[in-house]
N, C-alpha and C positions, 0 to 999 in steps of 0.2 A: 425379287428385284426390282428395282426404282423405277422410275418411269424413263430417266434418262438411259439405263439400260436395255429396256424394250425397244425406244425409238430405234436406238442405235445399233440394235443385233443383227438385222440384213449386212449392214455394212462390215461389221466385224465376222461374218460369216465368211462373205466375198473376200475377207485378206487369207482367210484362211484354207478356201476352197482353191481348184483350178482358175485361173482368169478369164473374166467371161468376153465375150466380144466387145469392141469397146463401142460399138454401136448400141449396145444394150444397157452401158453400164449410165447411170442418171449425170448429170455432169456437178460439179462439186457444189455451186451455188444453189443448185435445186436440193441437192440433199440439207445443205445447210435450211432453207426455207421451210422442208420436210419437218426438219428435227424440232425448230423454232416452234413451228405451229403446235408440234405432237406436245413439246415440254409443256408450252401454255395451257394446251386444253386438259393434258393429265391433271395439270397440278390444279386446273378447275372442279375436275370430276372428282380428286380425294381431298377437300377441305374438310369432310368431315370426319379424317382420318386423325388420330392422336399424331401430333409430329413433335418431333424431338429438336425442332431447329426451324427457324424461322422460313417463311417462306421465298426463295429467290426474290429480287427484283426484277423485272425487266430487261434493266441492263445487264445483270447477272446469266438470265436466260440467255440473250444474245451472245455474251461474251462464250458461253460454252457451248453454243451451238455453233460457234465459229469454231470453236477450236475442235469439236470432234466431227466437224464435218469437212474435214482433210482440205479445206481450200486456203491455199494459200494468201492471209491475209494482205501481206506488206510486200508483193514482188518487186522485185527490181523492174524498174520504169525502163522497158528498151522498146521500143516501138520499131516496127520495120525500119530498114533503114532508109525507102523511100518516103518513108511518110514522116516527115519533119515533124516536130511538137513546136505548134506556132501557142505564143502567147494567145490571152482574148483579147489584149491592146492592139496586137500586129495585126493579127487576123481581121478586127473591126478596121485597119486604119488601110489594109490591101484592097478587101471587097467593099467600101462605103459604099461604091457608085453602083452597086449588083441593082437593078430595077426591080419591082414590086414582083414576085411571083419566079424571079430567074433565078436558073441556079447555074453554078461557076463549074465547068469539067476541063480541067487543066490536064495537058499533056505534058510528061518529061522525061528523061532518060538521065539515068545518074552517072557521074562523071567524075572520078578524083575525089567525090565525096559529098559531088556539086550538084544543082539540080538544075537542068539544062532542057531546053524548050527539046521534044524529041516525041518518044514511042511510045509511052503507056499514060494510062489516065491515074492522075496523082491524086490521094487521097490525104485529106489535112488532119492532124491530130490536135485534139484541145484534149486539157485536163485541170481538174479543179475542183473546187469543194462545192459540192449542192445546195444550192441555196433554197430550190422548190420543185416538186415533180408532179404535175399535173395529168389524170388519165383524160384524155377526149372522147378514146374508145377503146372494145378489145383490141384493136390493133393499133392504137397511136396515142405516143405520148411526148410529154414535153419537158426536159430537163432542162432546168436556168444552173449553170453553175459558174463560180464566182473565182480569177484568178489574177491575182493583184489589185485588187481593187475594181476589177473588169468583169462585167457581168456577160454572159454570152448564153445564147438558148441552143437546146440540142432538139430537133425535132426526130423523133424517134417511129418510123413507119414501118409496121410487121411485114407489108409486102415486098420493101426493100430489104431489110436485113434478114429474111425468110431466103434470100438467093442466096447467103452464104452458110443453109443449112441449120438456121435456129429456126424451130419450132414455133408454133402458139402457146404451148405451156413456157417453155423454155422464157419466151418473150415477157407472159404472163407472171410467171413467177418472178423474175429479176424486179419488176415493178412494185412490186407488192415487196420487197424486199426493201429494194433502197430507200434509203431516210436522210432527212435533212442534216447536213454534216458530213456524210461519207467523200471518200476523194474518189472522182471516177475518170477515166478518159473516154473520149467519144472521138470515133474514126469516120471521115464523110466528106463532102462536098459543100464548098461555101452555098448559101442557098438565101434569099429575102423571100418572106411569107409575103402571101397577099395585102397583107397590113400593114408591112412596112420593115416589119422586125428580121432585120439581119440574124442570122441563124447557119448554123452546122445541119445539113441534110444527112445524119446517119444512117452510114451502109454495114455496119458492125454491131453486134450487142455490145452495150458500153462494160468496159471491163472494172471492177473496183481494184485501186489503188492502194487504200488505207481508210477501212470503217472507223465510225465515228462511235464510240463505246458508251455516249451517254446522250440524254434527250439534249439537244439545242434548243437552249428558250427562244423565243419569240420576242422577247424584250427584258434590258437590265436597268433597271433603274436608281437604285439603291447606293450611294455613292462607294461606301466600303465595300461593300459585294462586287462592284465594276472594278476598283482599283487593286484587289485582291486574285483578279482571276481577271487580269486583262487580256489572257488568250483567245477568251471569251467576248470579253467586253467587246474586243476589235471585228469579231466574226458577227456582233448582235447592233451593233452602233455603229451605225455609216461613220456618222460626225466624228466619234475618237478617231476611226481609223486615219479618217482625212484630215483631222488635227496633225496627227503624226507624221502623214506626206506634205504637209503643209510648212513642218518644220524643216522637214528636209529640203524643199523648194526653196523656202528663205534662207537657208546656209548656203545654198548653191548659188541663189544669185548676188548675197554678198560674194562669195569667194570668187565669182564671175567679174564683179564691178571692182574687186580689188587687182585683180591679175589684169581685167583689163586695161587698168592703169600701171599696170608692170612692178608691180609689187610681188613678193616671192614669200612662197609658203611656206612656214618653216615647224618645228617641231622642238620646245626644248623641254627640259625635265622636270619633273613633276614632283620627285623626291629631292631632297637635299636637307645641307644642314640648317639652313636656316632656309625658313618658308619666304617673307620678303615683298615687297611690291605692292601691301597693303596695311592698311591698320585693324589685323582680325585675329582672334583666337585660330592657332591653325592644329591641325591633325594632326600627331606624334606617332611615330612607329620605331621598331628597331628592325635593323638586318643582320643576317648571321655572320656577316662578313664582318661587322664592327660592332660588335655588342657591348664593346664601351663608350659608345657614343649615340645619341638619339638624332633622328631624321623624320624632317617632317615634310609635310605634303605642302605645297605651292598651295598658298592665297591669291597669287594672280603670278600670269608670266612675265611682269616688265622688266624685272631687272634682267632676265635673260635677253628678253630681245635687245634693250638698248646696250648690251654686251656686243651683238652682233651689228649693230649698227656701229657701234666702235670698230669692228673689224672690217668694215666695208660692205656690210651689206644695208642701204640706205633707205630703204623701201622696203620693208617686210612684214609682215601678218603671222598670225597663227590663230585660228579657232580650236580651243581644247577644254576639256574639265578643269576646274578650278575646286577647292576645298575649304570650308570654314568653317571652325565650331562651333556653331551659334546655333541660334531658336531657330522652328518652323515656323512659317505659317502660311496662310494664302501667295504669297509675292516671294518666300524665300524657302529654300531647301542648301543645307550645307553642303551638298554637291551641286554644279552647275556648270554651265557653259560660258563660255565668252569668247568674243574677238579684240581681238587688241592689233591695233596696227603703229605701226611709227614711221616717220618719214624724213629724213635729212631736211635742212632748210624750209621748214615751213611753220609758220604761226599761228598764232590762234584766229585770226580770222579768216586764214584758210581753212582751219580742221573744221570752225563750224559751215562754211560756206559748202566744203565737201560733202558734209552730214547731213545738209541740208537736202541736196541732189538727191545722197543715196534714201534718206527716208522717203524723199517725195517719188523715187522710182519703186522703191519694197510699197507704198500703199497703190499706186497704180498696177503693180504686179499682183497684188492680193486679188484687186477688184476683178483683174483677167481670169485667174484662176476659181472666183465663185461664182464668175456666168458661165464655164467651162468643166474643166477639171475637177474641180473640189466643189460640185453644187450644193454638200450641206453646210458651207460657210456663208457666211454673213456678209456683204458687201464693207470694205471698212470706211467708217465715216470721220477720220482724221481729216481735219484742215490740211493742204499742205499747199497754202499761199507764202510766198517767200516775200521777204526776208520772215524768221519768225522774231516773235516778239522776246524781248531782251529785258530781265530784273539784274539791277547792280547789288550783289547781295548783302552790302554794308548801306546804300544809301536806302533803298527802298523797302531794307527791313526798318531802318529808322521812321521812315515815312507810315508802314504798317503800325508799329509801335509808339508814334508819334512821342520819341525823345532821342537823345543821340548818345550814341553807344561810347563806352570811356574808349582811351588808349589802350588797344588789345594788345599792345606789347609793354604795357606798366606790369610791374607787380601785383597791383592791387585790384587787376582788371578782372580775373576770376571770378573775388569777392562782391565786387559792382555787379556782376551780371547776375549772382546768386542773388543777389537781393533786389533785383526786377523778377526774378522766378517767386520768391516770397511776397513783394508786394503785389504782384497779379495772379498769385493762387496758381502757378503752373507745374503741372506735372514736372517732377525732377528725374533727369536720367539717371541711370542705375551706377553710375560712374561721375562723379561732378568733377570732372575737369574742364577746362576751358574749351575743347574742341568739341566737347560732347552736349555742352551747353549751349554752346552756338549753334551747331547742328540740330538741338532739339527746338530754338528758336525760328529756324528755316523753318523745319517740318511743321510748325505750325501758323506761323504767318503768311509764307513766300510758297511754300510747295502746291497749298489750294487754291493759289491763283492762275496754275498751270495748268491751267485742264486743255486748253488749244495748247500746241509744239512751243513753248517757250524756253530759252535760255534763260537761266542763271548764271551770272558770270561774277569774275574777280572775290574770290572766298578769303576772308583772313586768311595769313601763312600759315596760322597754326595750322589750318584743316586740311593742308594740302603742302606735305613736305618734301614731295619730290616733283615738285612745278617751280618754276622760275617766279618770282614775286619782287613787287616794286612800288612804292608809292603812291598811291592813288593821289593826283593831284585836288580834288574837291575833297574827297573826306579825311585825307591825311592820314591814313590806317596805311599797316603794310599787308597786301594784296596779293595774292597770286594771278599768275597768267594763265588762267583755270575758267571752264565752261560745262556747265550740267545743262543736260536736255532732259524738259520735263514733261509729258506726257500726260493725260489723263489723271495725274498729282504722283504720277509716279517718274521715276527717274529711269531712263533710256540711256543717253549715252553720257559719258564723264570724257573730258580731255582737255588738252593742256601744254604748255611749252613745257618740255624738260630740263629740269635742273643741272648745267653741265661742268658747274663748277664745283670742284672736287671739294674747296674749300668751305661754300656756301652749303654743299649738301653734306658736309660733317658737322657745319653747328645745328644743320634742320633733324639730323639724327640723333644727335645730342638733346636738342630740346624736346624730341619726340620721346626719347627714354625718362624723362620728367612722368609724362604722363603715363607711365608702364603701368600695368592692372591685369587683373585676368582676362580682360577682353583686350588688352593690347599688351601683345608680347614683342613693343618694340627692342630691338636690338643696333648698334652699328654694325654698320656691314661692311668691316675692310677690305674684302676680296674687291666690291662694287666699288668702292673710294679709289683700290688702287687702282681700276680699271679706267675710272674718270682721269686719272692723271694723264693718258695715254691721249686723248681730246676728243671729249666728245662733240661733234658739229651740233651748231641748232638746230634741235628736233621737236618734231609736235606728234606729241602721242594722244591716242583714240583707244576707248574703250567699251566695249556692248554687252549686257546682257543678252544672249540670244533666246533664253525661257523667256524674260520677260518679255522681249522683243516680239517673241511669237505669240505670247499673251495678247497683248498690246493689238497687233496685228488682226487678227482671228477672231476676238471679242471673248475671250475665254478669260475667268475670273478668278480658276483656281492653277498652279504652278503644277500641280497634280498632274492635271490634265492636258500638258504639255509635254510631259515625260513619259517614258515609255513604259515605265513601271512606277510610276509613283514620286512621291519625296521618301526620305531617307525612312522615316516612320514606317512607310506602307512596305519598304522592300526588305526592311529587318524582321516584319511579322509574316514574310510570304509563306514561314514554313510553320505555320500555324495551323494546317488544314483548312487554307482559303479555300480549297476546290470544293469543300462540303457546303459551302456558301452559295453554290448556285443551284435553284431549285429550277425546274420547269413550270414555264407558267403559262 
């Protein structure tokens, strides 16, 4: 008979014989503890015995003991109807005013499922994941649980708990068994300790709701291990969890800002025959309904949103995912989240002013969160003095390069710009189109100047095919009514006055087709041009990458850390045994 069979033999015998009185039967959690102790002890005393299989790990012993102890490891959560389950956050808010050493005894009567002042003493139920367990004496223990980011202490005094029939042995066995990472519920009264810590004074033995069958590490530092085991990372690294909560706060703040100004939130298609809205390589797929046609995932929601402006929804926004089949680095991921809004009768000055107010609000809100709710985040040090600095694309590029740019509409403009690259020994972009060359010059000479919030305005027309354009009276170049906001040398916001002439838009689409390559799948969107013929009012458009904005405000260096499961490379590799990489530390 193997060790497991020996230690389980009494329990097997009980099932085969006449049932014993309830008072004589050991509780299931006691049977579990005794079984696991016996298994570990038997394993230690038989080391000299030849083995045909590897010794079971502590986790395997614990799992098997749970299975054989007949304990319900994952019970349905159904607290007593009079004992409403509170979150640690709401519990803390409700009883914040308790004085040191004070216990709250609340009396309620249940009426139509609601708690009313009345007849009996109410016990509150808290549930969460165990952060730590501390035994002060054989009859006093403390359990720290975490629920939704908030921690609450449970004070477990045997003298009180024993009034419900719990013996000293049962009490001691429970606290030998409980482990960091297990999920427990506690029922009792609000209480503030003499040292001032708000707690729940536990009146019944804590109940296991779900065991953790792995050793919870004390820390995770390796970036690859962390990103492939985010469910563990969020439990161990407080900052990782708070960055994700911060992301939600920022999205909610932007949504509230726009809705407060009367903007309507909408959702537009992700799948269509043309991605549209951005110069980028799209992802392609197929649908079983249209096997003879390819479908693309959107690169931007822009053209859909402007169709809605045409339909009379003149102040709209969308927060949602976009997809670009491009490279991955510290600040780029093929799947990302954007916020775009469109407003009729708004020009570039209106858009930049509104943006400066929004960014200032977000910086202020970030600093408030870092002081109170999200203490792991550092204060945001972005300067928010207004108005933000401005750089004119053409004028300031010429100043920085100390030369005059050619007429960018001339046929030989591309060759002239290429010659500048060669003379200065500058690295060329992968595709030597005029837009790509000009964009590279800006990244070398202008973007590094944009550490504090800075607008780069009036880009050459070829860089902005969906924007209105005009002849700059100073440079005589054809430029767009466009502005990009850079902070820390990175683009944060892109905004412009939308091209609303179907004739000019067709010309610009046709020009973009000339630059078509693997990176630029530009095509003429006849459906959108037809929609423009119905009359698009003068419209201002605005776009912001949520991921990069959260990185900026939270002081995070990698886009991985502001995404729940990292970038596309991490997500695709999740099935390669990431859990094995987590080791107890």
